[in-house]
A tleap script that builds the chain and sets N, CA, C and O, in Angstrom:
source leaprc.protein.ff14SB
mol = sequence {
  NMET ASN GLY LYS THR CYS LYS GLY SER ALA
  HIE SER GLY ALA PRO GLY LEU HIE LEU LEU
  SER ALA VAL THR HIE ALA PRO VAL THR THR
  ILE ALA GLN VAL GLU VAL GLY SER LYS THR
  ASN GLU THR ARG CYS VAL ARG PRO LEU LEU
  ALA PRO LEU GLY LEU ALA GLY THR ILE VAL
  THR PHE ASP ALA LEU HIE SER VAL LYS ALA
  THR SER PRO GLY CSER
}
set mol.1.N position { 2.264 2.544 5.696 }
set mol.1.CA position { 1.441 1.940 4.681 }
set mol.1.C position { 0.007 2.351 4.937 }
set mol.1.O position { -0.494 2.289 6.060 }
set mol.2.N position { -0.630 2.765 3.879 }
set mol.2.CA position { -2.046 3.094 4.003 }
set mol.2.C position { -2.691 3.007 2.628 }
set mol.2.O position { -2.097 3.410 1.628 }
set mol.3.N position { -3.899 2.484 2.583 }
set mol.3.CA position { -4.649 2.387 1.341 }
set mol.3.C position { -5.920 3.202 1.421 }
set mol.3.O position { -6.604 3.205 2.444 }
set mol.4.N position { -6.233 3.889 0.348 }
set mol.4.CA position { -7.447 4.712 0.285 }
set mol.4.C position { -8.001 4.694 -1.129 }
set mol.4.O position { -7.255 4.608 -2.104 }
set mol.5.N position { -9.321 4.777 -1.224 }
set mol.5.CA position { -9.976 4.956 -2.517 }
set mol.5.C position { -10.139 6.451 -2.735 }
set mol.5.O position { -10.637 7.162 -1.862 }
set mol.6.N position { -9.723 6.921 -3.892 }
set mol.6.CA position { -9.757 8.350 -4.199 }
set mol.6.C position { -11.195 8.829 -4.362 }
set mol.6.O position { -11.948 8.306 -5.184 }
set mol.7.N position { -11.558 9.815 -3.580 }
set mol.7.CA position { -12.904 10.375 -3.605 }
set mol.7.C position { -13.205 10.931 -4.999 }
set mol.7.O position { -12.393 11.642 -5.590 }
set mol.8.N position { -14.381 10.591 -5.504 }
set mol.8.CA position { -14.824 11.101 -6.801 }
set mol.8.C position { -14.241 10.373 -7.999 }
set mol.8.O position { -14.451 10.796 -9.135 }
set mol.9.N position { -13.503 9.273 -7.769 }
set mol.9.CA position { -12.865 8.593 -8.896 }
set mol.9.C position { -13.734 7.488 -9.508 }
set mol.9.O position { -13.405 6.971 -10.576 }
set mol.10.N position { -14.825 7.123 -8.854 }
set mol.10.CA position { -15.733 6.123 -9.425 }
set mol.10.C position { -16.615 6.784 -10.484 }
set mol.10.O position { -17.067 7.916 -10.312 }
set mol.11.N position { -16.853 6.064 -11.578 }
set mol.11.CA position { -17.709 6.608 -12.631 }
set mol.11.C position { -18.271 5.484 -13.495 }
set mol.11.O position { -17.639 4.439 -13.653 }
set mol.12.N position { -19.432 5.697 -14.040 }
set mol.12.CA position { -20.103 4.755 -14.946 }
set mol.12.C position { -20.153 3.335 -14.392 }
set mol.12.O position { -19.995 2.373 -15.143 }
set mol.13.N position { -20.370 3.195 -13.092 }
set mol.13.CA position { -20.463 1.879 -12.480 }
set mol.13.C position { -19.125 1.245 -12.157 }
set mol.13.O position { -19.086 0.195 -11.515 }
set mol.14.N position { -18.021 1.855 -12.585 }
set mol.14.CA position { -16.685 1.325 -12.277 }
set mol.14.C position { -16.284 1.746 -10.864 }
set mol.14.O position { -16.632 2.838 -10.415 }
set mol.15.N position { -15.557 0.884 -10.173 }
set mol.15.CA position { -15.132 1.255 -8.823 }
set mol.15.C position { -14.128 2.403 -8.858 }
set mol.15.O position { -13.506 2.669 -9.887 }
set mol.16.N position { -13.981 3.069 -7.732 }
set mol.16.CA position { -13.038 4.171 -7.644 }
set mol.16.C position { -11.592 3.695 -7.652 }
set mol.16.O position { -11.314 2.526 -7.388 }
set mol.17.N position { -10.687 4.596 -7.952 }
set mol.17.CA position { -9.257 4.313 -7.965 }
set mol.17.C position { -8.779 4.099 -6.531 }
set mol.17.O position { -8.949 4.971 -5.679 }
set mol.18.N position { -8.183 2.938 -6.269 }
set mol.18.CA position { -7.704 2.610 -4.924 }
set mol.18.C position { -6.183 2.587 -4.949 }
set mol.18.O position { -5.587 1.871 -5.753 }
set mol.19.N position { -5.546 3.371 -4.067 }
set mol.19.CA position { -4.098 3.480 -4.022 }
set mol.19.C position { -3.556 2.990 -2.684 }
set mol.19.O position { -4.185 3.184 -1.643 }
set mol.20.N position { -2.395 2.358 -2.716 }
set mol.20.CA position { -1.669 1.965 -1.520 }
set mol.20.C position { -0.416 2.816 -1.488 }
set mol.20.O position { 0.316 2.889 -2.475 }
set mol.21.N position { -0.164 3.458 -0.359 }
set mol.21.CA position { 0.957 4.382 -0.248 }
set mol.21.C position { 1.897 4.002 0.880 }
set mol.21.O position { 1.477 3.484 1.915 }
set mol.22.N position { 3.182 4.270 0.661 }
set mol.22.CA position { 4.196 4.178 1.710 }
set mol.22.C position { 4.511 5.626 2.086 }
set mol.22.O position { 4.851 6.445 1.232 }
set mol.23.N position { 4.390 5.920 3.374 }
set mol.23.CA position { 4.521 7.297 3.854 }
set mol.23.C position { 5.503 7.339 5.016 }
set mol.23.O position { 5.474 6.465 5.882 }
set mol.24.N position { 6.375 8.347 5.042 }
set mol.24.CA position { 7.283 8.523 6.173 }
set mol.24.C position { 6.529 9.209 7.304 }
set mol.24.O position { 5.512 9.864 7.076 }
set mol.25.N position { 7.035 9.053 8.527 }
set mol.25.CA position { 6.385 9.657 9.696 }
set mol.25.C position { 6.786 11.111 9.902 }
set mol.25.O position { 5.932 11.957 10.164 }
set mol.26.N position { 8.070 11.408 9.788 }
set mol.26.CA position { 8.524 12.776 10.049 }
set mol.26.C position { 9.666 13.115 9.101 }
set mol.26.O position { 10.740 12.528 9.230 }
set mol.27.N position { 9.495 14.000 8.187 }
set mol.27.CA position { 8.252 14.678 7.866 }
set mol.27.C position { 7.307 13.740 7.119 }
set mol.27.O position { 7.748 12.772 6.500 }
set mol.28.N position { 6.033 14.022 7.178 }
set mol.28.CA position { 5.041 13.192 6.497 }
set mol.28.C position { 5.188 13.399 4.991 }
set mol.28.O position { 4.883 14.465 4.456 }
set mol.29.N position { 5.665 12.342 4.323 }
set mol.29.CA position { 5.919 12.411 2.894 }
set mol.29.C position { 5.563 11.080 2.253 }
set mol.29.O position { 5.938 10.031 2.777 }
set mol.30.N position { 4.857 11.095 1.143 }
set mol.30.CA position { 4.587 9.875 0.395 }
set mol.30.C position { 5.843 9.534 -0.388 }
set mol.30.O position { 6.307 10.332 -1.202 }
set mol.31.N position { 6.405 8.331 -0.141 }
set mol.31.CA position { 7.648 7.949 -0.812 }
set mol.31.C position { 7.430 6.920 -1.919 }
set mol.31.O position { 8.314 6.695 -2.745 }
set mol.32.N position { 6.259 6.300 -1.934 }
set mol.32.CA position { 5.916 5.345 -2.997 }
set mol.32.C position { 4.410 5.153 -2.998 }
set mol.32.O position { 3.745 5.290 -1.971 }
set mol.33.N position { 3.886 4.831 -4.174 }
set mol.33.CA position { 2.439 4.646 -4.298 }
set mol.33.C position { 2.171 3.710 -5.462 }
set mol.33.O position { 2.842 3.770 -6.493 }
set mol.34.N position { 1.182 2.842 -5.285 }
set mol.34.CA position { 0.820 1.894 -6.338 }
set mol.34.C position { -0.701 1.762 -6.379 }
set mol.34.O position { -1.371 1.824 -5.349 }
set mol.35.N position { -1.226 1.582 -7.578 }
set mol.35.CA position { -2.663 1.356 -7.721 }
set mol.35.C position { -2.975 -0.093 -7.355 }
set mol.35.O position { -2.281 -1.019 -7.773 }
set mol.36.N position { -4.028 -0.265 -6.568 }
set mol.36.CA position { -4.507 -1.599 -6.203 }
set mol.36.C position { -5.615 -1.927 -7.196 }
set mol.36.O position { -6.671 -1.294 -7.183 }
set mol.37.N position { -5.381 -2.898 -8.042 }
set mol.37.CA position { -6.349 -3.246 -9.075 }
set mol.37.C position { -7.655 -3.763 -8.499 }
set mol.37.O position { -7.694 -4.250 -7.370 }
set mol.38.N position { -8.710 -3.658 -9.267 }
set mol.38.CA position { -10.029 -4.081 -8.801 }
set mol.38.C position { -10.127 -5.596 -8.617 }
set mol.38.O position { -11.033 -6.068 -7.930 }
set mol.39.N position { -9.221 -6.361 -9.210 }
set mol.39.CA position { -9.249 -7.821 -9.104 }
set mol.39.C position { -8.268 -8.344 -8.053 }
set mol.39.O position { -8.014 -9.547 -7.999 }
set mol.40.N position { -7.718 -7.467 -7.223 }
set mol.40.CA position { -6.770 -7.877 -6.199 }
set mol.40.C position { -7.061 -7.128 -4.901 }
set mol.40.O position { -8.133 -6.542 -4.751 }
set mol.41.N position { -6.116 -7.144 -3.965 }
set mol.41.CA position { -6.291 -6.416 -2.718 }
set mol.41.C position { -4.962 -5.796 -2.288 }
set mol.41.O position { -3.926 -6.060 -2.897 }
set mol.42.N position { -4.995 -4.974 -1.243 }
set mol.42.CA position { -3.790 -4.283 -0.776 }
set mol.42.C position { -2.680 -5.246 -0.374 }
set mol.42.O position { -1.507 -4.970 -0.625 }
set mol.43.N position { -3.030 -6.369 0.246 }
set mol.43.CA position { -2.029 -7.303 0.751 }
set mol.43.C position { -1.084 -7.764 -0.347 }
set mol.43.O position { 0.117 -7.894 -0.110 }
set mol.44.N position { -1.592 -8.008 -1.520 }
set mol.44.CA position { -0.755 -8.474 -2.639 }
set mol.44.C position { 0.136 -7.364 -3.198 }
set mol.44.O position { 1.077 -7.650 -3.938 }
set mol.45.N position { -0.137 -6.130 -2.865 }
set mol.45.CA position { 0.620 -5.004 -3.404 }
set mol.45.C position { 1.730 -4.506 -2.477 }
set mol.45.O position { 2.566 -3.706 -2.898 }
set mol.46.N position { 1.750 -4.967 -1.219 }
set mol.46.CA position { 2.719 -4.451 -0.236 }
set mol.46.C position { 4.156 -4.716 -0.651 }
set mol.46.O position { 4.952 -3.781 -0.739 }
set mol.47.N position { 4.501 -5.963 -0.905 }
set mol.47.CA position { 5.898 -6.291 -1.242 }
set mol.47.C position { 6.382 -5.588 -2.512 }
set mol.47.O position { 7.477 -5.026 -2.498 }
set mol.48.N position { 5.615 -5.593 -3.613 }
set mol.48.CA position { 6.080 -4.860 -4.804 }
set mol.48.C position { 6.244 -3.354 -4.554 }
set mol.48.O position { 7.106 -2.714 -5.156 }
set mol.49.N position { 5.426 -2.800 -3.679 }
set mol.49.CA position { 5.531 -1.375 -3.360 }
set mol.49.C position { 6.816 -1.083 -2.584 }
set mol.49.O position { 7.504 -0.102 -2.866 }
set mol.50.N position { 7.137 -1.935 -1.607 }
set mol.50.CA position { 8.283 -1.691 -0.738 }
set mol.50.C position { 9.626 -2.158 -1.313 }
set mol.50.O position { 10.669 -1.628 -0.932 }
set mol.51.N position { 9.619 -3.121 -2.207 }
set mol.51.CA position { 10.855 -3.732 -2.716 }
set mol.51.C position { 11.900 -2.730 -3.202 }
set mol.51.O position { 13.059 -2.848 -2.805 }
set mol.52.N position { 11.560 -1.771 -4.024 }
set mol.52.CA position { 12.604 -0.865 -4.532 }
set mol.52.C position { 13.047 0.216 -3.545 }
set mol.52.O position { 13.919 1.019 -3.879 }
set mol.53.N position { 12.482 0.260 -2.361 }
set mol.53.CA position { 12.778 1.350 -1.440 }
set mol.53.C position { 14.014 1.125 -0.573 }
set mol.53.O position { 14.464 2.056 0.095 }
set mol.54.N position { 14.572 -0.079 -0.565 }
set mol.54.CA position { 15.773 -0.342 0.225 }
set mol.54.C position { 15.568 -0.085 1.708 }
set mol.54.O position { 16.295 0.706 2.309 }
set mol.55.N position { 14.597 -0.736 2.292 }
set mol.55.CA position { 14.233 -0.495 3.683 }
set mol.55.C position { 14.850 -1.487 4.667 }
set mol.55.O position { 14.383 -1.586 5.802 }
set mol.56.N position { 15.873 -2.214 4.270 }
set mol.56.CA position { 16.505 -3.185 5.171 }
set mol.56.C position { 16.947 -2.484 6.449 }
set mol.56.O position { 17.583 -1.431 6.406 }
set mol.57.N position { 16.602 -3.085 7.588 }
set mol.57.CA position { 16.990 -2.529 8.875 }
set mol.57.C position { 16.099 -1.412 9.387 }
set mol.57.O position { 16.405 -0.804 10.412 }
set mol.58.N position { 15.012 -1.131 8.701 }
set mol.58.CA position { 14.086 -0.088 9.152 }
set mol.58.C position { 12.804 -0.724 9.678 }
set mol.58.O position { 12.529 -1.897 9.427 }
set mol.59.N position { 12.040 0.053 10.396 }
set mol.59.CA position { 10.748 -0.400 10.907 }
set mol.59.C position { 9.659 0.135 9.989 }
set mol.59.O position { 9.615 1.327 9.683 }
set mol.60.N position { 8.789 -0.757 9.559 }
set mol.60.CA position { 7.668 -0.378 8.698 }
set mol.60.C position { 6.392 -0.652 9.479 }
set mol.60.O position { 6.205 -1.758 9.987 }
set mol.61.N position { 5.516 0.332 9.582 }
set mol.61.CA position { 4.244 0.153 10.283 }
set mol.61.C position { 3.108 0.095 9.285 }
set mol.61.O position { 3.154 0.736 8.235 }
set mol.62.N position { 2.090 -0.677 9.619 }
set mol.62.CA position { 0.908 -0.794 8.774 }
set mol.62.C position { -0.246 -1.260 9.630 }
set mol.62.O position { -0.043 -1.678 10.770 }
set mol.63.N position { -1.461 -1.196 9.097 }
set mol.63.CA position { -2.625 -1.595 9.889 }
set mol.63.C position { -2.797 -3.110 9.897 }
set mol.63.O position { -2.084 -3.831 9.199 }
set mol.64.N position { -3.745 -3.579 10.688 }
set mol.64.CA position { -3.948 -5.010 10.898 }
set mol.64.C position { -4.247 -5.779 9.620 }
set mol.64.O position { -3.989 -6.981 9.555 }
set mol.65.N position { -4.778 -5.125 8.619 }
set mol.65.CA position { -5.066 -5.775 7.346 }
set mol.65.C position { -3.828 -6.471 6.782 }
set mol.65.O position { -3.935 -7.507 6.127 }
set mol.66.N position { -2.664 -5.899 7.037 }
set mol.66.CA position { -1.430 -6.415 6.465 }
set mol.66.C position { -0.650 -7.347 7.385 }
set mol.66.O position { 0.477 -7.723 7.062 }
set mol.67.N position { -1.218 -7.724 8.510 }
set mol.67.CA position { -0.528 -8.627 9.432 }
set mol.67.C position { -0.824 -10.082 9.064 }
set mol.67.O position { -1.384 -10.843 9.853 }
set mol.68.N position { -0.434 -10.438 7.858 }
set mol.68.CA position { -0.634 -11.775 7.324 }
set mol.68.C position { 0.721 -12.308 6.833 }
set mol.68.O position { 1.661 -11.534 6.648 }
set mol.69.N position { 0.818 -13.586 6.632 }
set mol.69.CA position { 2.082 -14.228 6.224 }
set mol.69.C position { 2.643 -13.605 4.936 }
set mol.69.O position { 3.860 -13.462 4.814 }
set mol.70.N position { 1.807 -13.240 3.997 }
set mol.70.CA position { 2.268 -12.704 2.721 }
set mol.70.C position { 3.074 -11.411 2.847 }
set mol.70.O position { 3.880 -11.094 1.971 }
set mol.71.N position { 2.863 -10.670 3.924 }
set mol.71.CA position { 3.585 -9.410 4.086 }
set mol.71.C position { 4.648 -9.467 5.174 }
set mol.71.O position { 5.369 -8.489 5.371 }
set mol.72.N position { 4.764 -10.582 5.884 }
set mol.72.CA position { 5.751 -10.662 6.953 }
set mol.72.C position { 7.142 -10.947 6.388 }
set mol.72.O position { 7.278 -11.604 5.356 }
set mol.73.N position { 8.177 -10.447 7.075 }
set mol.73.CA position { 9.550 -10.659 6.611 }
set mol.73.C position { 9.882 -12.160 6.552 }
set mol.73.O position { 9.469 -12.936 7.413 }
set mol.74.N position { 10.615 -12.533 5.546 }
set mol.74.CA position { 11.067 -13.918 5.436 }
set mol.74.C position { 10.080 -14.870 4.791 }
set mol.74.O position { 10.363 -16.063 4.679 }
set mol.75.N position { 8.930 -14.374 4.366 }
set mol.75.CA position { 7.968 -15.295 3.730 }
set mol.75.C position { 7.980 -15.136 2.237 }
set mol.75.O position { 7.238 -15.826 1.537 }
savepdb mol mol.pdb
quit
């Protein structure tokens, strides 16, 4: 999991396009991506991004930003 604002995507005072991506480790491949709206944050986008991927029984890594109850299993 990683979120980045796309360089050069801000214009006319609007914020840049911010994307949250699910990426495999080997080989490095983006397997899912969702836009993080300007009125929300990455944490709210994690579960909808991962839900259709069928990751039961796998290990998912992400940065400390996502170590909150909303993204933990079983919540």
